[in-house]
Short mmCIF file of the C-alpha atoms (twelve columns), coordinates in Angstrom:
data_MODEL
# 
_entry.id   MODEL 
# 
loop_
_atom_site.group_PDB 
_atom_site.id 
_atom_site.type_symbol 
_atom_site.label_atom_id 
_atom_site.label_alt_id 
_atom_site.label_comp_id 
_atom_site.label_asym_id 
_atom_site.label_seq_id 
_atom_site.Cartn_x 
_atom_site.Cartn_y 
_atom_site.Cartn_z 
_atom_site.pdbx_PDB_model_num 
ATOM 1   C CA . MET A 1   0.000   0.000  0.000   1 
ATOM 2   C CA . LEU A 2   3.011   2.326  -0.198  1 
ATOM 3   C CA . ASN A 3   1.680   3.624  -3.513  1 
ATOM 4   C CA . PHE A 4   -0.935  5.474  -1.454  1 
ATOM 5   C CA . LEU A 5   1.934   7.800  -0.495  1 
ATOM 6   C CA . ASP A 6   1.956   9.124  -4.063  1 
ATOM 7   C CA . ASN A 7   -1.354  10.874 -3.308  1 
ATOM 8   C CA . ILE A 8   -1.500  10.554 0.452   1 
ATOM 9   C CA . VAL A 9   -3.528  13.700 1.100   1 
ATOM 10  C CA . TRP A 10  -6.382  12.512 -1.118  1 
ATOM 11  C CA . HIS A 11  -6.349  8.997  0.322   1 
ATOM 12  C CA . SER A 12  -6.456  10.453 3.840   1 
ATOM 13  C CA . LEU A 13  -9.243  12.944 3.141   1 
ATOM 14  C CA . THR A 14  -11.406 10.394 1.344   1 
ATOM 15  C CA . GLY A 15  -10.558 7.579  3.749   1 
ATOM 16  C CA . PRO A 16  -10.145 7.511  7.539   1 
ATOM 17  C CA . GLN A 17  -10.087 11.318 7.815   1 
ATOM 18  C CA . ALA A 18  -13.070 12.108 5.584   1 
ATOM 19  C CA . LYS A 19  -14.905 13.531 8.593   1 
ATOM 20  C CA . PHE A 20  -12.198 16.186 8.899   1 
ATOM 21  C CA . SER A 21  -12.456 17.246 5.249   1 
ATOM 22  C CA . ALA A 22  -14.426 19.718 3.127   1 
ATOM 23  C CA . GLY A 23  -14.928 19.297 -0.613  1 
ATOM 24  C CA . GLY A 24  -16.230 16.779 -3.092  1 
ATOM 25  C CA . ASP A 25  -15.330 14.082 -5.589  1 
ATOM 26  C CA . ASP A 26  -12.456 15.990 -7.247  1 
ATOM 27  C CA . ALA A 27  -10.901 18.173 -4.561  1 
ATOM 28  C CA . ARG A 28  -10.826 18.276 -0.786  1 
ATOM 29  C CA . ARG A 29  -9.154  20.230 1.978   1 
ATOM 30  C CA . TYR A 30  -8.698  19.698 5.665   1 
ATOM 31  C CA . ALA A 31  -11.545 21.601 7.281   1 
ATOM 32  C CA . ARG A 32  -10.924 25.063 8.678   1 
ATOM 33  C CA . GLY A 33  -8.904  24.949 11.866  1 
ATOM 34  C CA . PHE A 34  -6.824  21.968 10.768  1 
ATOM 35  C CA . SER A 35  -3.612  22.044 8.726   1 
ATOM 36  C CA . PRO A 36  -4.205  24.076 5.504   1 
ATOM 37  C CA . ILE A 37  -3.563  21.169 3.116   1 
ATOM 38  C CA . VAL A 38  -5.503  20.223 -0.015  1 
ATOM 39  C CA . GLY A 39  -5.709  17.060 -2.074  1 
ATOM 40  C CA . PHE A 40  -6.993  16.181 -5.527  1 
ATOM 41  C CA . ALA A 41  -8.325  13.024 -7.121  1 
ATOM 42  C CA . ASP A 42  -6.119  13.746 -10.151 1 
ATOM 43  C CA . GLN A 43  -2.863  15.288 -8.956  1 
ATOM 44  C CA . SER A 44  -1.584  16.029 -12.450 1 
ATOM 45  C CA . HIS A 45  -4.777  17.949 -13.336 1 
ATOM 46  C CA . PRO A 46  -6.078  19.339 -10.028 1 
ATOM 47  C CA . ASN A 47  -9.621  20.667 -10.140 1 
ATOM 48  C CA . LEU A 48  -9.099  23.969 -8.370  1 
ATOM 49  C CA . ASP A 49  -12.525 25.211 -9.471  1 
ATOM 50  C CA . ALA A 50  -14.067 22.457 -7.358  1 
ATOM 51  C CA . LEU A 51  -11.950 23.526 -4.394  1 
ATOM 52  C CA . ARG A 52  -12.713 27.245 -4.605  1 
ATOM 53  C CA . PRO A 53  -16.162 27.191 -2.874  1 
ATOM 54  C CA . HIS A 54  -14.487 25.704 0.198   1 
ATOM 55  C CA . CYS A 55  -11.804 28.395 0.500   1 
ATOM 56  C CA . ASP A 56  -11.755 31.826 2.084   1 
ATOM 57  C CA . GLU A 57  -9.927  34.864 0.781   1 
ATOM 58  C CA . GLY A 58  -6.512  35.157 2.385   1 
ATOM 59  C CA . GLU A 59  -6.081  31.427 2.960   1 
ATOM 60  C CA . HIS A 60  -2.921  29.668 1.774   1 
ATOM 61  C CA . PHE A 61  -2.834  25.953 1.054   1 
ATOM 62  C CA . TYR A 62  -0.148  23.305 0.724   1 
ATOM 63  C CA . CYS A 63  -0.540  20.775 -2.084  1 
ATOM 64  C CA . ASP A 64  1.590   17.813 -3.069  1 
ATOM 65  C CA . GLY A 65  2.665   16.278 -6.370  1 
ATOM 66  C CA . TRP A 66  1.463   18.945 -8.780  1 
ATOM 67  C CA . SER A 67  3.732   21.081 -10.995 1 
ATOM 68  C CA . GLY A 68  1.504   22.231 -13.860 1 
ATOM 69  C CA . MET A 69  0.340   25.710 -14.785 1 
ATOM 70  C CA . VAL A 70  -1.567  27.658 -12.158 1 
ATOM 71  C CA . PRO A 71  -5.081  28.381 -13.444 1 
ATOM 72  C CA . SER A 72  -6.758  31.756 -13.455 1 
ATOM 73  C CA . GLY A 73  -8.124  32.747 -10.081 1 
ATOM 74  C CA . TRP A 74  -5.195  31.260 -8.177  1 
ATOM 75  C CA . ARG A 75  -1.619  32.242 -7.508  1 
ATOM 76  C CA . LEU A 76  1.529   30.316 -6.664  1 
ATOM 77  C CA . ASP A 77  3.218   31.596 -3.496  1 
ATOM 78  C CA . ALA A 78  5.997   29.022 -3.114  1 
ATOM 79  C CA . GLU A 79  7.351   25.856 -4.695  1 
ATOM 80  C CA . THR A 80  10.010  23.375 -3.630  1 
ATOM 81  C CA . THR A 81  10.301  19.629 -3.110  1 
ATOM 82  C CA . MET A 82  10.073  17.356 -0.114  1 
ATOM 83  C CA . TYR A 83  10.983  13.775 0.669   1 
ATOM 84  C CA . LYS A 84  8.434   11.167 1.648   1 
ATOM 85  C CA . MET A 85  10.161  8.805  4.068   1 
ATOM 86  C CA . VAL A 86  8.966   5.425  5.339   1 
ATOM 87  C CA . TRP A 87  10.001  3.514  8.463   1 
ATOM 88  C CA . ALA A 88  12.247  0.571  7.509   1 
ATOM 89  C CA . ALA A 89  13.637  -0.639 10.834  1 
ATOM 90  C CA . PRO A 90  12.522  -2.924 13.671  1 
ATOM 91  C CA . MET A 91  10.135  -1.715 16.340  1 
ATOM 92  C CA . PRO A 92  11.859  0.446  18.982  1 
ATOM 93  C CA . ALA A 93  12.632  -1.781 21.939  1 
ATOM 94  C CA . LYS A 94  11.031  0.467  24.554  1 
ATOM 95  C CA . ASP A 95  9.117   3.687  25.071  1 
ATOM 96  C CA . GLU A 96  11.821  6.248  25.782  1 
ATOM 97  C CA . ALA A 97  9.252   9.007  26.298  1 
ATOM 98  C CA . ALA A 98  7.112   7.398  28.978  1 
ATOM 99  C CA . ASP A 99  7.253   10.703 30.850  1 
ATOM 100 C CA . ALA A 100 5.795   12.711 27.954  1 
ATOM 101 C CA . MET A 101 2.318   14.182 28.316  1 
ATOM 102 C CA . ARG A 102 -0.545  13.329 25.972  1 
ATOM 103 C CA . LEU A 103 -1.750  16.602 24.444  1 
ATOM 104 C CA . SER A 104 -5.449  17.423 24.224  1 
ATOM 105 C CA . SER A 105 -7.641  20.298 23.068  1 
ATOM 106 C CA . GLU A 106 -6.745  22.238 26.197  1 
ATOM 107 C CA . HIS A 107 -3.158  22.460 24.906  1 
ATOM 108 C CA . ALA A 108 -4.142  23.805 21.465  1 
ATOM 109 C CA . THR A 109 -2.951  27.360 22.121  1 
ATOM 110 C CA . GLN A 110 0.417   26.165 23.416  1 
ATOM 111 C CA . ALA A 111 0.838   23.803 20.472  1 
ATOM 112 C CA . VAL A 112 0.103   26.549 17.947  1 
ATOM 113 C CA . GLU A 113 2.497   28.935 19.693  1 
ATOM 114 C CA . LEU A 114 5.292   26.343 19.557  1 
ATOM 115 C CA . ALA A 115 4.549   25.643 15.890  1 
ATOM 116 C CA . GLN A 116 4.668   29.359 15.084  1 
ATOM 117 C CA . ILE A 117 8.114   29.606 16.667  1 
ATOM 118 C CA . THR A 118 9.588   26.445 15.159  1 
ATOM 119 C CA . ARG A 119 7.642   26.088 11.852  1 
ATOM 120 C CA . PRO A 120 7.451   22.277 11.603  1 
ATOM 121 C CA . GLY A 121 5.028   22.561 8.659   1 
ATOM 122 C CA . PRO A 122 1.385   23.516 8.163   1 
ATOM 123 C CA . PHE A 123 -0.337  23.429 11.537  1 
ATOM 124 C CA . GLY A 124 -3.687  24.609 12.889  1 
ATOM 125 C CA . PRO A 125 -5.320  24.695 16.333  1 
ATOM 126 C CA . ARG A 126 -7.314  21.533 15.549  1 
ATOM 127 C CA . THR A 127 -4.428  19.579 13.997  1 
ATOM 128 C CA . PRO A 128 -3.821  17.519 17.181  1 
ATOM 129 C CA . GLU A 129 -7.334  16.078 16.750  1 
ATOM 130 C CA . LEU A 130 -6.025  14.076 13.773  1 
ATOM 131 C CA . GLY A 131 -4.112  11.635 15.952  1 
ATOM 132 C CA . GLU A 132 -2.048  11.190 19.065  1 
ATOM 133 C CA . TYR A 133 0.155   14.096 20.140  1 
ATOM 134 C CA . PHE A 134 2.680   14.010 22.944  1 
ATOM 135 C CA . GLY A 135 4.838   16.750 24.390  1 
ATOM 136 C CA . TYR A 136 7.280   17.866 27.021  1 
ATOM 137 C CA . PHE A 137 6.630   20.841 29.283  1 
ATOM 138 C CA . LYS A 138 8.830   23.093 31.346  1 
ATOM 139 C CA . GLY A 139 6.473   24.594 33.846  1 
ATOM 140 C CA . SER A 140 3.442   25.657 31.833  1 
ATOM 141 C CA . ARG A 141 5.401   26.045 28.583  1 
ATOM 142 C CA . LEU A 142 5.208   23.364 25.904  1 
ATOM 143 C CA . VAL A 143 8.826   22.990 24.730  1 
ATOM 144 C CA . ALA A 144 8.646   19.956 22.432  1 
ATOM 145 C CA . MET A 145 5.970   17.951 20.659  1 
ATOM 146 C CA . ALA A 146 5.339   15.354 17.991  1 
ATOM 147 C CA . GLY A 147 2.167   13.792 16.704  1 
ATOM 148 C CA . GLU A 148 0.188   12.184 13.908  1 
ATOM 149 C CA . ARG A 149 -1.505  13.808 10.928  1 
ATOM 150 C CA . MET A 150 -2.399  11.967 7.677   1 
ATOM 151 C CA . ALA A 151 -3.643  8.394  7.712   1 
ATOM 152 C CA . THR A 152 -4.858  5.527  5.553   1 
ATOM 153 C CA . GLN A 153 -5.808  2.080  6.793   1 
ATOM 154 C CA . SER A 154 -2.156  1.005  6.862   1 
ATOM 155 C CA . LEU A 155 -0.057  4.202  6.817   1 
ATOM 156 C CA . ARG A 156 0.293   6.773  9.608   1 
ATOM 157 C CA . GLU A 157 2.175   10.042 9.385   1 
ATOM 158 C CA . ILE A 158 4.562   11.399 12.006  1 
ATOM 159 C CA . SER A 159 4.142   15.182 11.970  1 
ATOM 160 C CA . GLY A 160 4.423   18.377 13.993  1 
ATOM 161 C CA . VAL A 161 7.871   17.401 15.262  1 
ATOM 162 C CA . CYS A 162 9.450   20.441 16.899  1 
ATOM 163 C CA . THR A 163 11.452  21.676 19.880  1 
ATOM 164 C CA . HIS A 164 11.685  25.207 21.212  1 
ATOM 165 C CA . PRO A 165 15.125  26.720 20.382  1 
ATOM 166 C CA . ASP A 166 15.896  27.125 24.084  1 
ATOM 167 C CA . HIS A 167 15.476  23.405 24.715  1 
ATOM 168 C CA . ARG A 168 17.155  21.726 21.748  1 
ATOM 169 C CA . GLY A 169 19.944  19.182 22.073  1 
ATOM 170 C CA . ARG A 170 18.198  17.130 24.763  1 
ATOM 171 C CA . GLY A 171 16.735  14.464 22.491  1 
ATOM 172 C CA . TYR A 172 13.092  15.407 23.051  1 
ATOM 173 C CA . ALA A 173 12.023  15.199 19.408  1 
ATOM 174 C CA . ARG A 174 13.723  11.850 18.830  1 
ATOM 175 C CA . LYS A 175 12.176  10.297 21.954  1 
ATOM 176 C CA . LEU A 176 8.708   11.558 21.066  1 
ATOM 177 C CA . MET A 177 9.013   10.245 17.518  1 
ATOM 178 C CA . LEU A 178 10.156  6.813  18.673  1 
ATOM 179 C CA . LYS A 179 7.238   6.699  21.089  1 
ATOM 180 C CA . LEU A 180 4.799   7.341  18.252  1 
ATOM 181 C CA . ILE A 181 6.562   4.921  15.910  1 
ATOM 182 C CA . ARG A 182 6.362   2.164  18.500  1 
ATOM 183 C CA . ARG A 183 2.664   2.781  19.080  1 
ATOM 184 C CA . GLN A 184 1.951   2.798  15.347  1 
ATOM 185 C CA . LEU A 185 3.817   -0.437 14.720  1 
ATOM 186 C CA . GLN A 186 1.952   -2.052 17.595  1 
ATOM 187 C CA . ARG A 187 -1.288  -1.097 15.818  1 
ATOM 188 C CA . GLY A 188 -0.044  -2.668 12.573  1 
ATOM 189 C CA . GLU A 189 0.544   0.701  10.860  1 
ATOM 190 C CA . THR A 190 3.569   1.773  8.807   1 
ATOM 191 C CA . PRO A 191 5.015   5.108  9.977   1 
ATOM 192 C CA . PHE A 192 5.963   7.709  7.387   1 
ATOM 193 C CA . LEU A 193 6.835   11.393 7.341   1 
ATOM 194 C CA . HIS A 194 7.593   14.343 5.111   1 
ATOM 195 C CA . VAL A 195 10.749  16.452 5.268   1 
ATOM 196 C CA . MET A 196 11.604  19.446 3.126   1 
ATOM 197 C CA . ARG A 197 14.450  19.061 0.632   1 
ATOM 198 C CA . ASP A 198 16.603  21.749 2.261   1 
ATOM 199 C CA . ASN A 199 16.227  20.367 5.789   1 
ATOM 200 C CA . THR A 200 19.242  18.083 5.506   1 
ATOM 201 C CA . THR A 201 19.791  18.000 9.275   1 
ATOM 202 C CA . ALA A 202 16.357  16.512 9.908   1 
ATOM 203 C CA . ARG A 203 16.603  14.087 6.991   1 
ATOM 204 C CA . THR A 204 19.960  12.801 8.252   1 
ATOM 205 C CA . LEU A 205 18.457  12.292 11.719  1 
ATOM 206 C CA . TYR A 206 15.449  10.434 10.316  1 
ATOM 207 C CA . GLU A 207 17.681  8.156  8.261   1 
ATOM 208 C CA . ARG A 208 19.775  7.336  11.327  1 
ATOM 209 C CA . MET A 209 16.585  6.507  13.221  1 
ATOM 210 C CA . GLY A 210 15.409  4.054  10.553  1 
ATOM 211 C CA . PHE A 211 13.461  5.963  7.905   1 
ATOM 212 C CA . ARG A 212 14.229  5.550  4.206   1 
ATOM 213 C CA . VAL A 213 13.348  7.846  1.311   1 
ATOM 214 C CA . TYR A 214 10.379  6.583  -0.691  1 
ATOM 215 C CA . ARG A 215 10.344  9.407  -3.233  1 
ATOM 216 C CA . GLU A 216 10.896  13.129 -3.747  1 
ATOM 217 C CA . SER A 217 7.765   15.134 -4.488  1 
ATOM 218 C CA . VAL A 218 6.881   18.670 -5.522  1 
ATOM 219 C CA . VAL A 219 5.177   20.733 -2.823  1 
ATOM 220 C CA . ARG A 220 3.482   24.054 -3.515  1 
ATOM 221 C CA . VAL A 221 1.774   26.793 -1.555  1 
ATOM 222 C CA . ILE A 222 -1.186  28.240 -3.450  1 
ATOM 223 C CA . ALA A 223 -3.832  30.827 -2.652  1 
ATOM 224 C CA . PRO A 224 -7.032  32.169 -4.206  1 
ATOM 225 C CA . ALA A 225 -6.082  35.240 -6.230  1 
# 
């Protein structure tokens, strides 16, 4: 089922996460409040007209696997590539983040604040509703977190991995990721993640942990013009 990664957003939004989506048969987005990500039934010919009724002026959306011309009524704000990486190692022997706290809706503000500082990727106040999120706190401040975002029946994404700059170098992100990976493997799921092409430090870390590159994919940020 790794081929689902080629159009993972669409398979997530029309599969297990359909209840978190808005759109129709050709185009869908994560509903407002979640990560601003869109998916299309046909990635090479995305039906942006079908998406437009579900968008607000001023919104910006991430889309994957599409590099064609931008149609009238839309603009391209950014374009690069990212790597889709899949777990290819044994299950972690133990939970090294047993002391981490499970995040809930009451931590939404803190999670968004940390994401705004660290920019782990598209993130919204409701994003932690998409899966399990765990974090480390110093006092009342959330200083590190990691969680789950996209999902099919057999694939589960590790996402939102970030550590406050004042608390890096302590292994928080790695421990949180391994905790999630272990839990996913115990559920019979295959962990995967996305990492931007230029983030070589993170990609090197993920490879050392046990992830392998599945493919490189175009990623764009688009907005209604």
